[in-house]
C-alpha positions as CSV (number, residue, x, y, z in Angstrom):
1,M,92.9,-200.1,-6.8
2,T,95.6,-201.2,-4.4
3,F,95.0,-203.7,-1.6
4,R,97.0,-205.1,1.2
5,Y,97.4,-208.6,2.6
6,V,96.1,-209.2,6.2
7,S,96.4,-212.2,8.4
8,V,93.4,-214.6,8.9
9,E,93.0,-213.3,12.4
10,E,92.8,-209.7,11.2
11,A,90.5,-210.6,8.4
12,V,88.1,-212.2,11.0
13,R,88.1,-209.0,13.0
14,R,87.7,-206.6,10.1
15,S,84.5,-205.3,8.6
16,G,83.9,-204.7,4.9
17,L,85.1,-206.9,2.1
18,R,87.8,-209.5,2.5
19,M,88.9,-212.1,-0.1
20,V,91.0,-215.2,0.1
21,V,93.4,-215.3,-2.8
22,V,96.4,-217.3,-4.0
23,G,99.5,-215.2,-3.3
24,G,102.6,-215.0,-5.6
25,V,101.0,-216.4,-8.7
26,P,98.3,-215.2,-11.2
27,S,95.4,-217.5,-10.5
28,P,93.0,-216.3,-13.3
29,W,89.9,-216.6,-11.1
30,G,91.5,-214.4,-8.4
31,E,93.0,-211.9,-10.9
32,A,89.6,-211.5,-12.5
33,A,88.0,-210.8,-9.1
34,K,90.7,-208.2,-8.3
35,G,90.0,-206.6,-11.7
36,I,86.3,-206.4,-10.9
37,F,87.0,-204.7,-7.6
38,H,89.5,-202.3,-9.2
39,I,87.1,-201.2,-11.9
40,K,84.3,-200.7,-9.4
41,Q,86.7,-199.0,-6.9
42,I,85.7,-201.4,-4.1
43,E,88.0,-201.4,-1.1
44,W,89.0,-204.8,0.1
45,A,91.6,-206.7,2.1
46,A,93.3,-209.8,0.9
47,V,94.0,-213.0,2.8
48,R,96.9,-214.9,1.2
49,L,96.3,-218.6,0.7
50,V,99.6,-220.4,1.2
51,Y,100.5,-224.1,0.9
52,D,103.6,-225.9,2.2
53,S,104.2,-227.4,-1.3
54,D,106.0,-225.6,-4.1
55,V,104.6,-222.5,-5.8
56,L,103.3,-224.3,-8.8
57,A,101.2,-226.5,-6.7
58,T,99.9,-223.4,-4.9
59,W,99.0,-221.8,-8.2
60,A,97.4,-225.0,-9.5
61,G,95.6,-226.2,-6.4
62,Q,92.8,-223.8,-6.1
63,R,90.0,-225.2,-8.1
64,T,87.0,-223.0,-7.3
65,G,88.8,-219.7,-7.2
66,P,88.8,-217.0,-4.6
67,I,86.4,-216.7,-1.6
68,A,84.9,-213.3,-0.8
69,I,83.3,-212.4,2.5
70,Y,81.4,-209.1,3.1
71,E,80.7,-208.1,6.6
72,N,79.0,-211.0,8.4
73,E,77.3,-212.3,5.3
74,R,77.8,-215.9,4.0
75,P,81.0,-216.5,2.0
76,R,80.8,-216.1,-1.7
77,H,82.5,-218.9,-3.6
78,G,83.1,-218.9,-7.3
79,W,83.1,-216.4,-10.1
80,A,79.3,-215.8,-10.4
81,E,78.7,-215.2,-6.7
82,I,81.6,-212.8,-6.4
83,L,80.5,-210.9,-9.5
84,L,77.0,-210.5,-8.2
85,L,78.2,-209.4,-4.8
86,A,80.4,-206.7,-6.5
87,E,77.4,-205.6,-8.6
88,R,75.4,-205.1,-5.4
89,L,78.2,-203.3,-3.5
90,A,79.0,-200.9,-6.4
91,P,76.2,-200.9,-9.0
92,A,78.1,-198.4,-11.2
93,P,79.8,-199.1,-13.5
94,S,77.8,-202.2,-14.1
95,L,79.5,-205.2,-15.6
96,L,76.3,-206.8,-16.5
97,P,74.0,-205.5,-19.3
98,A,70.5,-204.2,-18.5
99,D,69.1,-206.0,-21.5
100,P,68.1,-209.5,-20.5
101,A,69.3,-211.2,-23.7
102,D,72.7,-209.5,-23.5
103,R,72.9,-210.3,-19.8
104,A,72.3,-213.9,-20.5
105,L,75.0,-213.8,-23.2
106,V,77.5,-212.3,-20.8
107,F,76.8,-215.0,-18.2
108,G,77.0,-217.7,-20.8
109,L,80.4,-216.5,-22.1
110,C,81.7,-216.1,-18.5
111,H,80.7,-219.7,-17.7
112,E,82.5,-220.9,-20.8
113,L,85.6,-219.2,-19.4
114,C,85.3,-219.8,-15.7
115,G,82.9,-222.6,-15.0
116,E,83.0,-226.4,-14.9
117,A,84.0,-227.7,-18.3
118,G,84.9,-224.2,-19.3
119,L,88.2,-222.9,-20.7
120,G,90.1,-222.8,-17.3
121,W,88.7,-226.2,-16.2
122,S,89.6,-227.8,-19.5
123,R,93.0,-226.2,-19.7
124,R,93.9,-227.7,-16.4
125,L,92.7,-231.1,-17.5
126,Q,94.8,-230.7,-20.5
127,L,97.9,-229.9,-18.4
128,I,97.1,-232.8,-16.0
129,E,97.0,-235.1,-19.0
130,K,100.4,-233.8,-20.2
131,G,101.9,-234.3,-16.8
132,F,100.7,-237.9,-16.6
133,N,102.2,-238.6,-20.0
134,N,105.5,-236.9,-19.2
135,A,104.9,-234.4,-21.9
136,G,105.2,-231.2,-19.9
137,G,102.3,-229.5,-18.3
138,F,101.9,-230.0,-14.5
139,P,104.6,-232.0,-12.8
140,L,103.4,-235.4,-11.8
141,P,102.8,-234.7,-8.1
142,V,100.7,-231.7,-9.0
143,A,98.9,-233.6,-11.7
144,K,98.0,-236.3,-9.3
145,Y,96.8,-233.8,-6.7
146,L,94.6,-232.0,-9.2
147,A,93.2,-235.1,-10.9
148,A,90.5,-235.8,-8.3
149,K,89.6,-232.1,-8.1
150,Y,88.8,-231.8,-11.8
151,G,87.3,-235.2,-12.4
152,Y,90.2,-236.5,-14.4
153,S,90.0,-239.7,-16.2
154,P,92.0,-240.9,-19.2
155,Q,88.9,-240.1,-21.3
156,A,88.5,-236.7,-19.9
157,G,92.1,-235.9,-20.3
158,A,92.1,-237.0,-23.9
159,A,89.1,-234.9,-24.7
160,A,90.3,-231.7,-22.9
161,G,92.5,-230.5,-25.8
162,A,89.7,-230.5,-28.3
163,R,87.5,-228.7,-25.8
164,V,90.2,-226.0,-25.2
165,V,90.6,-225.6,-29.0
166,A,86.8,-225.2,-29.5
167,L,86.5,-222.6,-26.8
168,L,89.4,-220.6,-28.0
169,G,88.0,-220.6,-31.5
170,M,84.6,-219.5,-30.2
171,L,86.1,-216.6,-28.2
172,A,88.3,-215.5,-31.1
173,G,85.3,-215.6,-33.5
174,R,83.2,-213.5,-31.1
175,L,86.0,-210.9,-30.9
176,K,86.4,-210.8,-34.7
177,A,82.6,-210.3,-35.2
178,Q,82.7,-207.5,-32.6
179,R,85.7,-205.9,-34.2
180,A,83.8,-205.9,-37.6
181,A,81.0,-204.1,-35.7
182,A,83.5,-201.5,-34.5
183,S,83.6,-202.7,-30.9
184,P,86.6,-204.0,-29.0
185,Y,84.4,-205.7,-26.4
186,Y,82.7,-209.1,-26.3
187,V,79.2,-207.9,-25.9
188,G,77.8,-204.7,-27.3
189,R,80.0,-201.6,-27.2
190,V,80.8,-201.3,-23.5
191,L,82.9,-203.2,-21.0
192,T,81.3,-206.2,-19.4
193,A,82.5,-208.9,-17.0
194,V,83.4,-211.3,-19.8
195,D,86.1,-208.9,-21.0
196,I,87.7,-209.1,-17.6
197,Y,87.6,-212.8,-17.4
198,S,88.9,-213.3,-20.9
199,A,91.9,-211.0,-20.1
200,A,92.7,-212.9,-16.9
201,F,92.3,-216.4,-18.4
202,A,94.8,-215.6,-21.2
203,A,97.4,-216.2,-18.5
204,M,96.7,-219.9,-18.7
205,F,98.3,-219.9,-22.1
206,R,100.6,-216.9,-22.3
207,P,101.1,-214.9,-19.1
208,L,102.0,-211.3,-19.2
209,P,105.8,-210.5,-19.3
210,H,107.8,-210.9,-16.1
211,E,108.0,-207.2,-15.4
212,Q,104.2,-207.1,-15.4
213,C,103.6,-210.5,-13.8
214,A,106.5,-211.7,-11.6
215,M,105.5,-215.3,-11.4
216,D,107.5,-218.4,-10.7
217,S,109.5,-219.7,-13.7
218,G,108.3,-223.2,-13.3
219,A,104.6,-222.2,-13.2
220,R,105.2,-220.0,-16.3
221,A,106.8,-222.9,-18.2
222,A,103.9,-225.2,-17.3
223,V,101.2,-223.0,-18.5
224,E,103.0,-221.9,-21.7
225,L,103.2,-225.5,-22.9
226,S,101.3,-225.8,-26.1
227,D,100.7,-228.5,-28.7
228,A,100.2,-227.7,-32.3
229,Q,96.4,-227.7,-32.2
230,T,96.3,-225.4,-29.1
231,A,98.9,-223.1,-30.6
232,A,97.0,-222.8,-33.8
233,A,93.8,-221.9,-31.8
234,L,95.6,-219.1,-29.9
235,D,94.5,-216.4,-32.3
236,P,96.4,-213.0,-31.9
237,I,93.1,-211.2,-31.3
238,L,92.7,-212.9,-27.9
239,F,96.0,-211.3,-26.7
240,E,95.2,-208.0,-28.4
241,H,92.0,-207.9,-26.4
242,R,94.0,-208.9,-23.2
243,D,96.5,-206.1,-23.8
244,M,93.7,-203.5,-24.5
245,M,92.0,-204.5,-21.2
246,Y,95.2,-203.9,-19.2
247,A,95.9,-200.7,-21.0
248,R,92.4,-199.2,-20.6
249,H,90.8,-200.9,-17.5
250,L,93.1,-203.1,-15.4
251,E,96.2,-202.5,-13.2
252,L,99.8,-203.3,-14.1
253,P,102.0,-204.7,-12.8
254,L,99.9,-207.4,-11.2
255,S,99.9,-207.4,-7.4
256,L,100.4,-211.0,-6.6
């Protein structure tokens, strides 16, 4: 579903759903929220978040993801609040299973992708650590800016790579087990929210091609950095799932 950018002033005057997003770069939290709205056919207006610093800092700087506001209700911050708002506004198709155990599994997997100490969080710590050690990743000014936001310490930075590898292995293992059960999805045999988040967060390691995702070359180089352990954990099934999601369920090219 297409959307258009509006000014902050217009967003304040508008009714309906509005969401603040990073413009020009594929923030995975924002792209996942866009995907949820697209699948549910929810109309919304985008407010572009712009910084005076370079585009890489813009892309890296939003820790908590997009902010959604519906009518005069309180703002929804973070992936879970936005997902639950979307489920209320458009109950069908549901992205959360009716079965309580499966629902809990979906929320747990989503947290391991989106939440504190999850894949996105840990990957950013990993790239901060690379930047501080002049080994690629985020440029030093960006690494310094993000360090406080993500609770960086030398110990946390040193541990981030192992956490990233463990989470990638868990996700790949889940997809392989599901494939053996003749399902392309993470939970059961139908699309759930975790499939959308997994597809979006793949951009933190290997973004879609430029013709599908016209992002800044510096930002692309930063996130594509991979050491031997991380590269070995990037199982092809993760990107096969990502490509399936964009072919079947999500929009291309990305509207950044």
